C-alpha positions in Angstrom: 75.9 55.0 38.3 72.6 56.4 39.6 74.4 57.9 42.6 76.9 59.7 40.3 74.2 61.5 38.4 73.3 64.0 41.2 77.0 64.8 41.6 77.5 65.5 37.9 74.3 67.5 37.8 75.5 69.7 40.7 78.8 70.3 38.9 76.9 71.4 35.7 74.8 73.8 37.7 77.9 75.4 39.3 79.4 76.0 35.9 76.2 77.7 34.7 75.6 80.0 37.6 79.3 81.0 38.1 79.6 84.8 37.8 80.6 86.4 34.5 83.4 88.8 34.0 82.3 92.4 33.5 83.5 93.3 30.0 83.8 96.9 30.9 86.3 96.3 33.7 90.0 97.1 33.0 92.2 94.1 32.5 93.3 92.4 35.7 96.8 91.1 35.4 96.5 89.0 38.6 96.6 85.3 38.1 93.3 83.4 38.0 92.3 81.5 41.1 91.3 77.8 40.9 87.8 78.0 42.4 87.1 81.7 42.7 85.1 82.9 39.7 85.7 79.6 38.1 84.4 80.5 34.6 86.9 83.3 34.3 89.7 80.8 33.9 88.2 79.9 30.5 87.3 83.4 29.3 89.3 86.1 27.5 90.4 89.1 29.5 89.2 92.5 28.6 92.0 94.6 27.2 91.0 98.3 27.1 91.5 100.1 23.9 94.4 102.5 23.3 93.9 105.9 25.0 94.5 108.5 22.4 93.2 111.5 24.4 95.7 114.1 25.4 96.0 115.2 29.0 94.4 118.5 30.0 97.8 120.1 30.5 98.1 120.9 26.7 94.8 122.8 26.6 95.7 124.7 29.8 98.8 126.0 28.1 96.9 127.2 24.9 96.0 130.8 24.9 94.9 132.9 21.9 96.4 130.5 19.3 99.7 130.2 21.2 101.1 127.4 23.4 103.2 129.0 26.2 105.7 126.3 26.9 108.3 126.1 29.7 110.9 123.3 29.8 109.2 121.6 32.7 105.8 121.7 30.9 107.4 120.2 27.8 108.8 117.4 30.0 105.5 116.9 31.7 103.6 116.8 28.4 106.1 114.2 27.1 105.5 112.0 30.2 101.7 112.3 29.8 101.3 112.2 26.0 104.3 110.9 24.2 103.5 107.7 22.3 107.0 106.3 22.7 106.6 106.4 26.4 103.0 105.1 26.1 104.3 102.2 24.0 106.9 101.4 26.7 104.2 101.3 29.4 103.0 98.0 28.0 106.4 96.3 28.6 105.8 95.7 32.4 102.3 94.3 31.6 103.8 91.9 29.0 106.4 90.8 31.6 103.6 90.3 34.1 101.7 87.9 31.9 104.9 86.2 30.9 105.4 85.5 34.6 101.9 84.1 34.8 102.7 81.8 31.9 105.9 80.6 33.6 104.1 79.8 36.8 101.8 77.5 34.8 104.9 75.7 33.4 104.7 77.4 30.0 107.7 78.5 27.9 108.7 82.2 28.0 107.7 84.3 25.1 110.1 87.2 25.8 109.6 90.8 26.6 110.1 93.9 24.4 113.4 95.7 25.1 113.7 98.0 22.1 114.2 101.7 22.8 113.0 104.4 20.4 115.4 107.2 20.3 112.9 110.0 20.0 112.4 112.7 17.4 115.3 114.5 15.9 115.6 118.2 15.6 115.1 120.0 12.3 118.8 120.8 12.1 119.7 117.1 12.4 117.2 116.1 9.8 118.4 118.7 7.3 122.1 118.2 7.8 122.0 114.5 8.7 124.2 115.2 11.7 124.1 113.2 14.9 122.4 114.7 17.8 124.2 112.7 20.4 123.1 109.8 22.5 120.5 111.9 24.2 118.1 112.3 21.4 119.3 111.2 18.0 117.2 110.0 15.1 114.7 107.3 15.2 115.9 103.8 15.8 115.8 100.8 18.2 118.2 99.2 20.4 118.3 97.3 23.6 120.6 96.9 26.5 121.8 93.6 25.1 121.7 92.4 21.5 120.7 88.9 22.6 117.8 90.0 24.8 114.4 89.0 23.6 112.2 91.5 21.8 109.0 89.6 22.1 107.2 87.8 19.3 105.6 84.4 19.0 108.7 82.2 18.5 109.0 80.0 21.6 112.2 78.0 22.0 113.8 76.3 25.0 116.6 73.8 25.6 117.3 71.8 28.6 115.2 69.6 30.9 111.5 69.8 30.2 109.6 71.9 32.7 106.4 70.2 34.0 103.0 71.7 33.4 102.2 73.3 36.8 98.5 74.1 36.3 96.4 71.3 37.8 94.0 69.4 35.6 90.7 67.7 36.0 89.6 65.0 33.5 86.4 63.1 33.1 84.9 60.7 30.6 81.7 58.8 30.0 81.1 56.0 27.5 78.0 53.9 26.8 77.8 51.0 24.3 75.9 48.1 23.1 77.7 45.0 21.6 76.5 41.8 20.0 78.8 38.9 19.6 77.7 35.7 17.8 79.1 32.5 19.4 80.2 29.3 17.7 79.7 27.1 20.8 76.4 27.6 22.7 77.3 24.7 25.1 80.1 26.6 26.9 78.6 30.0 26.6 74.9 29.1 27.1 73.6 31.2 24.1 74.2 31.6 20.4 74.9 35.3 20.7 76.2 37.4 23.6 74.7 40.8 24.0 76.4 43.4 26.2 75.2 46.8 27.4 77.9 48.8 29.1 78.5 52.2 30.7 81.9 53.5 31.8 82.5 56.6 33.9 85.9 58.0 34.8 87.2 61.2 36.4 90.4 62.3 38.1 92.8 65.0 39.0 96.4 65.6 37.9 99.0 67.8 39.4 102.7 68.4 38.8 105.1 70.1 41.2 108.3 72.1 40.9 110.5 69.1 42.0 109.3 67.2 38.9 106.8 65.1 40.8 103.6 64.2 39.0 100.6 62.9 40.9 97.4 61.5 39.4 94.2 60.6 41.2 91.6 58.7 39.2 88.2 57.0 39.8 86.7 54.6 37.3 83.3 52.8 37.4 81.9 50.4 34.8 78.5 48.9 34.7 77.7 45.8 32.6 74.5 43.9 31.6 74.4 40.9 29.3 72.5 37.8 28.4 75.3 35.5 29.7 73.6 32.7 31.5 76.9 31.6 33.2 77.8 34.8 35.0 77.3 34.9 38.8 76.5 38.6 38.7 74.3 40.1 36.0 74.0 43.1 35.9 77.2 44.0 37.7 79.4 47.0 38.3 83.1 47.3 39.0 85.2 50.3 40.1 88.5 51.3 41.3 90.2 54.4 42.8 93.9 54.9 42.1 96.7 57.2 43.1 99.9 57.1 41.0 103.0 59.2 41.0 106.2 59.6 39.1 109.4 61.3 40.2 112.6 62.0 38.2 115.7 61.3 40.2 118.4 62.6 37.8 117.3 64.5 34.7 114.6 67.1 35.5 115.0 66.7 39.3 115.2 69.7 41.6 113.5 73.0 42.3 116.3 75.1 40.7 115.8 73.2 37.4 112.0 73.3 37.2 111.5 76.9 38.4 114.1 78.5 36.2 111.6 80.0 33.9 109.7 81.5 36.9 113.0 83.1 38.2 113.8 84.4 34.7 110.3 85.8 34.3 110.7 87.6 37.7 114.0 89.1 36.5 112.2 90.1 33.3 109.8 92.2 35.4 112.9 94.1 36.6 114.2 94.4 33.0 110.8 95.7 31.8 110.9 98.4 34.5 114.5 99.3 33.5 113.5 99.4 29.8 110.7 101.8 30.7 113.0 104.0 32.7 115.5 104.0 29.8 112.8 105.0 27.4 111.7 107.8 29.6 115.3 109.1 29.9 115.8 108.8 26.1 112.6 110.5 25.3 113.0 113.3 27.9 116.5 114.0 26.7 115.3 114.3 23.1 112.5 116.6 24.2 114.9 118.8 26.1 117.1 119.1 23.0 114.1 119.9 20.9 113.1 122.6 23.3 116.5 124.3 23.5 116.9 124.0 19.7 113.5 125.8 19.3 114.8 128.5 21.7 118.0 128.9 19.6 116.0 128.9 16.4 113.9 131.8 17.8 117.1 133.6 18.7 118.4 133.0 15.3 115.2 134.6 13.8 115.9 137.7 15.9 119.5 137.8 14.6 118.3 137.5 11.0 115.7 140.2 11.5 118.3 142.5 12.9 120.6 141.8 10.0 117.7 142.4 7.6 116.9 145.7 9.3 120.5 146.8 9.0 120.6 146.0 5.3 117.4 147.9 4.7 118.7 150.9 6.5 121.8 150.8 4.4 119.7 150.6 1.3 117.7 153.6 2.4 120.8 155.6 3.2 122.4 154.7 -0.1 119.2 155.7 -2.0 119.2 159.1 -0.5 122.9 159.6 -1.4 122.3 158.5 -4.9 119.4 161.0 -5.2 121.7 163.9 -4.1 124.5 162.7 -6.4 127.1 161.7 -3.7 127.0 158.0 -4.4 127.1 155.9 -7.6 123.8 154.2 -8.6 125.5 150.8 -8.5 125.6 150.9 -4.7 121.8 150.8 -4.7 121.9 147.5 -6.6 124.6 146.2 -4.2 122.4 147.1 -1.2 119.3 145.5 -2.8 121.3 142.3 -3.3 122.3 142.4 0.3 118.6 142.8 1.3 117.6 139.8 -0.8 120.4 137.7 0.8 119.3 138.7 4.4 115.7 138.1 3.5 116.5 134.6 2.3 118.4 133.9 5.6 115.4 135.2 7.6 113.0 133.0 5.6 115.1 129.9 6.2 115.3 130.7 9.9 111.6 131.3 10.2 110.6 128.1 8.4 113.1 126.2 10.6 111.1 127.4 13.6 107.8 126.3 12.1 109.3 122.9 11.3 110.7 122.6 14.9 107.3 123.5 16.4 105.6 120.8 14.3 108.1 118.2 15.6 107.6 119.3 19.2 103.8 119.3 18.9 103.9 115.8 17.4 106.1 114.6 20.2 104.0 116.1 23.0 100.5 115.1 21.7 99.0 111.7 21.3 97.1 112.9 18.2 100.0 114.7 16.7 99.0 117.7 14.7 95.5 116.3 13.7 93.8 118.8 16.0 93.4 122.2 14.2 93.8 124.1 17.5 97.2 122.4 18.1 98.3 122.4 14.5 97.7 126.1 14.0 99.0 127.2 17.4 102.5 128.7 17.6 104.8 127.6 20.5 106.2 130.4 22.7 109.1 129.1 24.8 109.1 130.8 28.2 112.6 129.6 29.2 115.8 131.1 27.8 119.2 129.7 27.2 121.7 130.7 29.9 125.3 130.0 30.5 126.1 128.9 34.1 128.5 131.2 35.8 130.9 128.3 36.5 131.0 124.6 35.7 131.2 122.3 38.7 134.5 120.4 38.7 133.9 116.7 39.4 136.6 114.0 39.1 136.1 111.7 36.2 136.1 108.8 38.6 133.0 110.2 40.4 131.2 110.8 37.2 131.9 107.3 36.0 130.8 105.8 39.3 127.6 107.7 39.1 127.0 106.4 35.6 127.6 102.8 36.7 125.1 103.1 39.4 122.4 105.0 37.5 122.5 103.8 33.8 119.5 101.4 33.4 121.0 99.6 30.5 123.9 98.4 32.7 121.4 96.9 35.1 119.6 95.3 32.2 122.8 93.6 31.1 123.5 92.3 34.6 120.0 90.8 34.8 120.3 89.3 31.3 123.6 87.6 32.4 121.9 86.3 35.5 119.1 84.9 33.3 121.5 83.1 31.1 123.1 81.4 34.1 119.7 80.4 35.4 118.7 79.0 32.0 122.0 76.9 31.9 120.7 74.9 34.8 118.2 73.2 32.5 121.0 72.3 30.0 123.1 71.0 32.8 120.3 68.8 34.0 119.7 67.6 30.4 123.2 66.1 30.4 122.2 63.5 33.1 120.6 60.1 32.3 116.9 59.8 32.8 116.1 57.8 36.0 112.4 57.9 37.1 110.6 56.2 39.9 106.9 55.4 39.6 104.4 54.1 42.1 100.7 53.3 42.1 98.1 52.4 44.6 94.7 51.1 43.6 91.6 49.9 45.4 89.1 47.7 43.5 85.5 46.8 44.1 82.8 44.7 42.4 79.1 44.4 43.1 75.9 43.3 41.2 72.8 41.3 41.3 72.5 37.5 41.1 72.1 36.4 37.6 68.4 35.6 37.1 69.2 33.8 33.8 71.1 31.2 35.7 69.0 28.4 37.2 71.5 27.6 40.0 72.7 31.0 41.0 75.9 30.8 43.0 76.6 34.5 43.6 78.6 35.3 46.7 76.5 37.4 49.0 79.5 39.7 49.6 79.3 40.9 46.0 75.5 41.2 45.9 74.6 44.9 46.0 74.7 48.1 44.0 77.1 51.1 43.6 77.3 51.6 47.3 78.6 48.1 47.9 81.3 48.8 45.3 82.3 52.0 47.0 82.4 50.2 50.4 84.8 47.7 49.0 87.0 50.4 47.5 87.3 52.4 50.7 87.7 49.3 52.9 90.6 48.3 50.6 89.3 44.8 50.3 91.1 44.3 47.0 94.2 46.5 46.9 96.8 46.8 44.1 100.1 48.5 44.6 103.4 48.6 42.8 106.6 50.5 42.3 109.0 50.7 39.4 112.1 52.4 38.0 113.0 53.3 34.5 116.5 54.3 33.3 117.4 55.8 29.9 121.0 56.5 29.1 122.0 58.4 25.9 125.3 56.8 24.9 126.7 59.9 23.1 124.5 62.7 24.4 125.6 65.1 21.7 122.5 67.2 21.5 122.6 68.0 25.3 126.4 68.6 25.1 125.9 71.0 22.2 123.2 72.9 24.0 125.2 73.4 27.2 128.3 74.4 25.3 126.3 76.9 23.2 124.8 78.5 26.3 128.3 78.7 27.9 129.7 80.4 24.8 126.8 82.9 24.8 127.4 83.6 28.4 131.0 84.5 27.7 129.9 86.7 24.8 127.5 88.5 27.2 130.3 89.0 29.7 132.4 90.5 26.9 129.6 92.8 25.8 129.2 93.9 29.4 132.9 94.8 29.6 132.5 96.7 26.2 129.5 98.5 27.7 131.4 99.5 30.8 134.4 100.7 28.7 132.1 102.6 26.4 130.4 104.3 29.3 133.7 105.5 30.6 134.6 106.9 27.2 131.1 108.5 26.9 131.4 110.2 30.3 134.9 111.5 29.5 133.8 112.7 26.1 130.7 114.3 27.6 132.8 116.2 30.2 135.2 117.3 27.5 132.2 118.3 25.3 130.8 120.6 28.0 134.2 122.2 28.4 134.6 122.7 24.7 131.0 124.0 24.2 131.5 126.5 27.0 134.8 127.7 25.5 133.2 128.0 22.0 130.3 130.1 23.4 132.6 132.4 25.3 134.7 132.8 22.1 131.6 133.4 20.0 130.4 136.0 22.5 133.6 137.9 22.3 133.7 137.7 18.5 130.1 139.0 18.4 131.2 142.0 20.6 134.1 142.6 18.3 131.9 142.5 15.2 129.4 144.9 16.7 132.2 147.4 17.4 133.7 146.8 14.0 130.4 147.6 12.3 129.9 150.7 14.4 133.3 151.9 13.5 132.9 151.1 9.8 129.5 152.9 9.7 131.1 156.0 11.3 134.0 155.9 8.8 131.5 155.5 5.9 129.6 158.6 7.1 132.8 160.6 7.1 133.7 159.3 3.6 136.7 157.3 4.9 135.2 153.9 3.9 133.2 152.3 1.2 129.8 150.6 1.0 131.7 147.3 0.4 133.3 147.3 3.8 130.1 148.3 5.5 128.2 145.4 3.9 131.1 143.1 4.8 131.0 144.3 8.4 127.2 143.7 8.5 127.7 140.1 7.2 130.4 139.5 9.7 128.2 140.7 12.5 125.3 138.5 11.4 127.6 135.5 11.1 129.0 136.2 14.6 125.5 136.5 16.1 124.4 133.3 14.5 127.5 131.5 15.7 126.8 132.8 19.2 123.3 131.3 19.1 124.6 128.1 17.7 127.3 127.9 20.3 124.7 128.3 23.1 122.6 125.6 21.6 125.6 123.3 21.4 126.3 124.1 25.1 122.8 123.1 26.1 123.1 119.9 24.1 126.4 119.1 25.8 124.8 119.6 29.2 121.9 117.2 28.2 124.4 114.7 27.0 126.3 114.9 30.3 123.1 114.2 32.2 122.3 111.3 29.9 125.6 109.5 30.0 125.9 109.8 33.8 122.3 108.7 34.3 121.2 111.9 36.0 118.5 113.0 33.6 115.6 112.0 35.9 117.2 113.6 39.0 118.3 116.7 37.2 114.7 117.5 36.0 112.8 116.2 39.1 111.1 113.4 37.2 109.2 110.8 39.3 109.3 107.4 37.4 106.1 106.4 39.2 104.3 109.4 37.7 105.8 108.5 34.3 104.3 105.0 34.6 100.9 106.4 35.4 101.1 109.0 32.7 100.0 111.7 35.1 102.3 114.4 36.4 101.2 116.0 39.7 103.1 119.2 39.1 100.8 122.0 38.0 101.4 123.7 34.6 103.7 126.7 34.7 102.1 130.1 34.9 101.6 131.8 31.6 103.5 135.1 31.3 101.2 138.1 32.0 98.6 136.2 33.9 
């Protein structure tokens, strides 16, 4: 025992002087090493606080109370500041620590797969209309309804996975025992008094094939008043190596590393979830931007209509003053002015609402900053109709969607994970047959009992702790053995039910995958038709606006010549305002249709030159667009 004390003391010193983790360092997701920075294995990791500071891009676009915003800058600000994307950045880190847990033999906790659909436009919020798959109202949804969304509920069926982290154990016990004796002749005393000390330590390790190995060292020291013992005090020790190996249930690398493989696949899923969140958010931001542009155009239309009604009122007032027009026409013109002013007010407030939504989506702090809250957004890009639409076969568009849509890849990985998990249920169906073995070396040493008058101690056993170790390592007194244990469940209903349930869920996942593929084909075809229809509506609206401009011009000339009435002039003005508003609305619908086409074919990132690596870092290398006039 005296020789063990220096060893234990050195271990304690090593624990004390081991380097501490710097609490100011950013969290390191790498797995802890066994002996490097030993104390860090038992300390919490530093998780940095949430970063709620906006990137410098937003301030660089702010001039004289206005935010000059191009579409590319809006996308860049979303990648850097949008909280939905920032929330999704944690998914790969969660998946990384889940992999760490799986490599230790722990159960999987699941990764977040919910997708937030992004902010809806003012028009959608007011009317309740859908904005399409590329940026509808708030909500959540994953690539697979059965995919894990995180949480603390941990469940697993199938063969039990061994704990893969090695373990060290140690114990020390000291005691004193007094035992009165009824026969002093055979014992040599009326009361036996024992002083004992027991020390044990060992190492345990499990492996992916199900093997469990345990090394242990035990040493016990005794001292008593027993007059009949040959050795007193004495010490005994042993060093043992034991193992167990499952041969049926729980045997095999594929069974015991299934959680590790699933966790590695979840790393891929987390990247796909992040990519899908970026696509969804960017598509919503693009729609918000073009809606703001269309709202600004609508304000111009309403101002023009208001100016026409005011001019008509001024002309009528002059004619009433000279007696060529009835006074009622002034009242009619005033009513028209009020109607046009109402339309203008609604349009201007829609712009303000849309700006608030965009600022909230492009800033980590929303509109809490007075400079951002009070600033007006000036879009620097304008809606334009492409001269011609590229004609692509529907088969090519569907194929592009199949290759690029991240949710399809998520579904494929989830199906693969289900198949991997079924290996544990299949192994659980087997009987339990384990082989165990043990090897142990024993030693005994002590001093001749001075309480015994005729000491007969064997000189081989006379000595101290070193003599005991010598006997152990020379294998003077070995023990060894091997055994088998078999356990056969006679009905095995629980394991059968688990395997059948997993098989049924796999079939459901395969059906959902087919539904997803079919729906994508429908979405692509509808998106293609939607672009064609939106383009046709805009061209029609454009021609109708030209017609109404000419009609109003003709009606005003006829009215000046006395060949028309104020009623028809006002009606022509209303028709022109309606036609202009419809043209703006048709152009906005066309832009939405284009965004939807990019979304359903999985081309959003490519179409807008988005680097997913920059999105993960939250830093876009592209410089802000130049402000007009600078």
